[in-house]
Every structure is written in C-alpha cells, then in structure tokens.
C-alpha positions in Angstrom: 16.7 -0.5 36.7 17.3 -2.1 33.4 15.7 -0.7 30.2 14.7 -2.3 26.9 16.1 -1.4 23.5 14.7 -2.1 20.0 15.3 -5.6 18.6 17.8 -4.9 15.9 16.6 -7.7 13.6 13.0 -6.5 13.9 14.1 -2.9 13.2 16.1 -3.9 10.1 13.3 -6.1 8.7 10.6 -3.4 9.4 12.8 -0.7 7.9 13.3 -2.8 4.7 9.6 -3.4 4.4 8.8 0.3 4.8 11.4 1.2 2.3 10.0 -1.3 -0.2 6.5 0.2 0.2 7.8 3.7 -0.2 9.7 2.6 -3.3 6.5 1.3 -4.8 4.8 4.5 -3.9 7.5 6.6 -5.7 7.5 4.3 -8.6 3.7 4.7 -9.0 4.1 8.5 -8.7 6.7 8.6 -11.4 4.6 6.4 -13.7 1.5 8.5 -13.0 3.2 11.8 -13.6 5.7 11.0 -16.3 5.8 7.5 -17.9 2.1 6.9 -18.6 1.2 10.5 -19.6 4.1 10.6 -22.0 3.0 7.3 -23.6 -0.5 8.6 -23.7 0.5 11.8 -25.5 2.4 9.8 -28.1 -0.4 7.4 -28.5 -2.9 10.3 -29.0 -0.5 11.8 -31.6 -0.4 8.6 -33.5 -4.1 8.1 -33.4 -4.6 11.6 -34.6 -2.4 10.7 -37.5 -4.6 7.6 -38.2 -7.7 9.8 -37.9 -6.5 12.3 -40.5 -5.5 9.4 -42.8 -9.0 8.0 -42.5 -10.6 11.4 -43.3 -8.4 11.8 -46.3 -9.3 8.3 -47.5 -13.0 9.0 -47.1 -12.9 12.0 -49.4 -13.3 12.0 -53.1 -10.2 12.5 -55.2 -9.2 16.1 -55.4 -11.4 17.2 -52.4 -9.4 19.0 -49.7 -9.8 18.4 -46.0 -11.4 21.4 -44.4 -10.7 22.5 -40.8 -14.4 22.6 -40.0 -14.9 19.0 -41.2 -11.9 17.6 -39.4 -11.8 19.6 -36.1 -13.8 18.7 -33.1 -15.0 21.9 -31.4 -16.8 20.0 -28.6 -14.7 16.9 -27.9 -16.6 15.9 -24.8 -20.0 15.8 -26.5 -18.5 14.1 -29.7 -16.8 11.4 -27.6 -20.1 10.7 -25.8 -21.9 10.5 -29.2 -19.4 8.2 -30.8 -19.2 6.0 -27.7 -23.0 5.2 -28.1 -22.7 4.0 -31.7 -22.5 0.3 -32.6 -18.9 -0.5 -33.7 -20.2 -2.5 -36.7 -22.2 0.5 -38.0 -19.4 3.1 -37.6 -17.6 4.6 -40.6 -13.8 4.1 -40.5 -13.2 7.8 -40.0 -15.6 7.8 -37.0 -14.0 4.8 -35.5 -10.6 6.5 -35.9 -11.9 9.7 -34.4 -13.3 7.8 -31.4 -9.9 6.1 -30.8 -8.2 9.5 -31.0 -10.7 11.3 -28.6 -10.4 8.4 -26.1 -6.6 8.7 -26.1 -6.8 12.5 -25.6 -9.3 12.0 -22.7 -7.0 9.4 -21.0 -4.3 12.1 -20.6 -6.8 14.7 -19.4 -6.5 16.9 -22.5 -10.0 16.7 -23.9 -10.3 20.4 -24.7 -11.3 22.2 -28.0 -7.7 23.7 -28.2 -6.4 20.1 -28.4 -8.9 18.9 -31.0 -8.9 21.9 -33.3 -6.9 21.3 -36.5 -6.5 24.6 -38.3 -4.6 23.2 -41.3 -5.4 19.5 -41.7 -3.2 19.0 -44.8 -0.1 20.4 -43.1 -0.9 18.5 -39.9 -1.1 15.2 -41.9 2.1 15.9 -43.7 3.9 16.6 -40.4 2.5 13.5 -38.7 3.4 11.4 -41.7 7.0 12.5 -41.5 7.1 11.9 -37.7 5.5 8.4 -37.8 6.8 6.9 -41.0 9.0 4.0 -40.0 8.1 4.3 -36.3 6.4 1.7 -34.2 3.1 2.9 -32.8 3.1 3.2 -29.0 0.9 1.0 -27.0 -2.4 2.9 -26.3 -3.5 3.6 -22.8 -6.7 2.3 -21.2 -8.8 4.5 -19.1 -7.5 2.7 -16.0 -3.8 2.9 -16.6 -3.1 6.3 -15.0 -5.6 5.9 -12.1 -4.1 2.5 -11.2 -0.6 4.2 -10.9 -2.1 6.8 -8.5 -3.6 3.9 -6.5 -0.2 2.2 -6.4 1.4 5.5 -5.3 -1.3 5.9 -2.5 -1.0 2.3 -1.2 2.8 2.2 -1.3 3.1 5.6 0.4 0.5 4.6 3.0 2.3 1.3 3.7 5.7 3.0 3.9 4.5 5.8 6.2 2.6 3.3 8.4 5.8 1.2 8.8 7.9 4.2 9.6 5.3 5.4 12.1 5.3 2.0 13.7 9.0 2.0 14.1 8.9 5.4 15.6 6.1 4.4 18.0 7.9 1.3 19.1 11.2 3.2 19.5 9.5 5.6 21.9 8.2 2.8 24.1 10.4 1.7 27.0 10.0 -1.2 29.4 12.1 -1.1 32.6 12.8 -4.0 35.0 14.0 -4.1 38.6 15.7 -7.5 38.8 15.8 -7.5 42.6 12.1 -6.8 43.1 11.1 -8.6 39.9 9.0 -5.6 38.9 8.2 -4.6 35.3 7.5 -1.0 34.5 5.3 -0.6 31.4 5.6 2.2 28.8 2.7 4.0 30.4 4.6 4.4 33.6 2.7 1.8 35.7 4.5 -1.0 37.4 3.6 -4.7 37.6 4.9 -6.6 40.6 4.6 -10.3 41.2 1.8 -9.8 43.7 -0.2 -7.9 41.0 -0.2 -10.8 38.5 -2.8 -13.5 38.3 -1.3 -15.5 35.5 0.9 -15.6 32.4 -0.7 -17.0 29.3 1.5 -18.2 26.4 -1.3 -19.1 24.0 0.4 -17.1 21.2 4.0 -17.8 22.3 4.8 -18.9 18.7 4.0 -15.3 17.7 6.3 -13.9 20.4 3.3 -12.7 22.5 2.7 -13.1 26.2 -0.6 -12.2 27.8 -0.5 -11.1 31.5 -3.7 -11.3 33.5 -3.6 -8.6 36.2 -5.4 -9.0 39.6 -8.2 -6.7 40.5 -7.1 -3.7 42.5 -4.1 -2.8 40.5 -4.0 0.7 39.1 -4.6 1.3 36.2 -4.8 -2.3 34.8 -6.7 -4.2 37.5 -8.8 -7.0 35.9 -7.2 -6.6 32.5 -5.2 -8.9 30.3 -2.1 -7.1 29.0 -0.6 -8.2 25.6 3.2 -7.9 25.6 5.1 -8.1 22.3 8.3 -9.9 23.1 9.8 -9.6 19.6 10.2 -5.8 19.3 11.8 -5.1 22.7 14.9 -6.8 24.1 15.4 -8.3 26.7 11.7 -8.1 27.6 11.2 -11.8 27.0 13.8 -12.9 29.5 12.3 -10.5 32.1 8.8 -11.8 31.7 9.9 -15.4 31.7 11.9 -14.7 34.9 8.8 -13.2 36.5 6.7 -16.2 35.4 9.2 -18.7 36.8 9.5 -16.9 40.1 5.7 -16.8 40.5 5.2 -20.3 39.1 8.3 -22.5 39.9 6.7 -25.6 38.4 6.7 -23.9 35.0 10.4 -23.4 35.2 10.9 -27.1 35.7 8.6 -27.8 32.7 10.6 -25.3 30.6 13.9 -26.8 31.7 12.6 -30.3 30.7 10.9 -29.4 27.4 11.8 -25.8 26.4 9.9 -22.6 26.9 7.8 -23.0 23.7 6.3 -26.3 25.0 5.5 -25.4 28.5 2.5 -23.1 28.7 0.4 -21.8 31.6 -2.3 -24.2 32.7 -1.6 -26.4 29.7 -2.7 -23.6 27.3 -0.7 -23.5 24.1 -1.0 -23.0 20.4 -1.7 -26.7 20.0 -4.4 -26.9 22.6 -7.0 -24.9 20.6 -8.0 -22.9 23.7 -8.5 -19.2 23.0 -8.8 -16.4 25.6 -10.1 -13.0 24.5 -7.7 -10.2 24.2 -8.3 -7.3 26.6 -5.7 -4.7 25.5 -2.4 -4.3 27.2 0.6 -2.2 28.1 2.7 -3.3 25.1 
C-alpha cells in the first residue's frame, strides 16, 4: 500500500498566507493596545491645552480661572449636550471643550477624575511648557481604535483558519493498492474499479476530480466524491491511473492531447456543463 503526503508547495504557500494573516492580527492588536491609545492620550492632552487657552481668552482681564468653571464633573452628559449644539452657534471655549471631551472619550477615559482640573492656572502653565514648539498629534476619530480591533479579529481568524486547514489536511491520508487499483479514502472506506461509475474532470483546472460512485457501495453508494488533487501527492497520478484503467479510450485521448484537454464524456471547463457537487471523501 502506498500513502499520500502533503504537497510541499501547497504547504509552504498556505503556511505563508496563514503567517501573513496572523501578522496582520498582531499588528492590529499592537495598534489597538499601544499605538492608537498613546496617540489618543497625547491628542487629548493637547486639546485640553487648547481648551484652557480658550477659557482664559474668554475671561476678562484679571479674572482668574476657577476650578468649578473649568472642570467637567459629568463629562458624559456634557459631551452629549455639546454634541447637540450647532457648530456655528457655539462659543470658542465650548467648541474647544467639545473637541477635548471627544478625544477623552475615544481612549475610553471619559470619567470625572479625568476631566476635573483642580488648579486650572497651574495646569495651563504646565501644558504650555509641554507643548510650546511641539507639533500637535493627529487627533483620533471614534472609529480608529475599533477598526484596529477589527483588523486584529479578521487577521487572527484568517491565520487560525489557515493553520487549522493545514492541520486537517495533514491528518488526512489516502492509500493506494497499485495491484488492485484500489483507493482507500481518509474515512477508511475503499474505492475499487468496480465501485466507480465515472470520473468527472469538470474542474480539472482547479486540481479537482469528481468520482461518481455506483449504488451499493458502502458508505458512498450513489454519491459524487470531490477529490482535491493539489494538497495530496501522488493522489493525482493514482486517480488518473484508475481512470485510464477503467476507461482506456481516455488514456489514448490524454496521450494525444494532454490530461487537461481530455475529460470524461466531453465534459470540461470549456464545455459549460455543470454537475452538482454531492460531497466527497477528500
């Protein structure tokens, strides 16, 4: 009995694709946990600086900024209120406050502890020293961090699916008895020449062979089995050998025009004839 092995080129290609997907997933995870939150915190800090500047500008000369007039004790409610105002009718300090609260919300820190400023004057002086001469960071949008989580989820799912497919195909084994021309499927059942009604190459260009099984075979009687000839070697040569033994005229056609041009009953990719899939042993 001969046994199939994994097609090395398919294994390498599938492994690379899975690794690329996993790489995108890890990239999205790093962006969602580190890069975008860090940028969002810096953006919120800069917009807080602009908000305090706007408050100071709005006050009369000599009037000090008071904590109660600058702090936002209920940031969620204040953000909702400001979001409903028409931009053209908003005071500059309210517009600056809205941008600051939005930035804080995008990094998930919309809490009274984060929007309470106990000493507005000292806070403004510290922020002025920090941001003087610095380029403002690009502000986040509300979708930036969720999109990174989506990239992480899709990349990880694609990578795990690819890895699972490789493992599943690796566990499958076909066996062939060259003397009896009998093919043992991964489920343990065996196809002999007398069990086969026809071989259909309608998707030969996709490395697929469809085997129609005669009624009475257990457990695939009356079924059409789909065999993937790309993933397992040398499954293709075994199946073609069985087809040529059962249908000698097709061997002559293959010898004349190549296996890709000779198809059972004249059925091929170019004929337009489609036969419904019925599941298979591959």
